[in-house]
N, C-alpha and C positions, 0 to 999 in steps of 0.2 A: 689446735684449737679451731672453733668454727668462725665462719665470718661475722657471724652476729656479736660473739664473744669478744672479737679483736676489736671492732668498732664500738660496743659498749665500753670496753676499758679504755680506747682511746679518748671517747668523749668524756669518761669520768676522769680521767688524767687531765685532758686539756681544761675541762672546766676548773679543777683544783687549782691548775696553774694559773688560770685566769684569776681567780680570787685570791692567791697570793699576790698578784700585781696590783690588785686594790690596796695592798698595804702601802705601796709606794706610791699612792696619790691618785691611780687611775679611777675613774667612775666604775663602781662594783658591777652594776647590771651590764656595762658596755664590755668589761673586762671578762665576766663569765660568759658572755655571747660570743666574744671572740675566741675566747679558750676552747669552747665547746665547738665552733666552727673549725678552728684549726685543728683540734683533735679528731673530729670527723674526717677531715682530710688527710690527715696522718695515717690513721686507720685504714682508710680507703686505700691509700699507697702502698701500706703493708701487705694488704690484701690481694691487690693487684700483682705485686712483687713476689708473693709466694705462689700467685697462680702461674706466672711465667716461668719461675723457677721449676715447677713440676713438668712442665712440658720439656 
């Protein structure tokens, strides 16, 4: 998988989890934003770990 695919999937999954958190009383906009942000950083961490693994 390419770097952009990993980041895209991570952002989508993070946003989805954030919206699920809104079911439990969190503000939906804030939960979505935090989910997208955390998904982005999770994807970035995966890309960096894969890059180091190849070396």
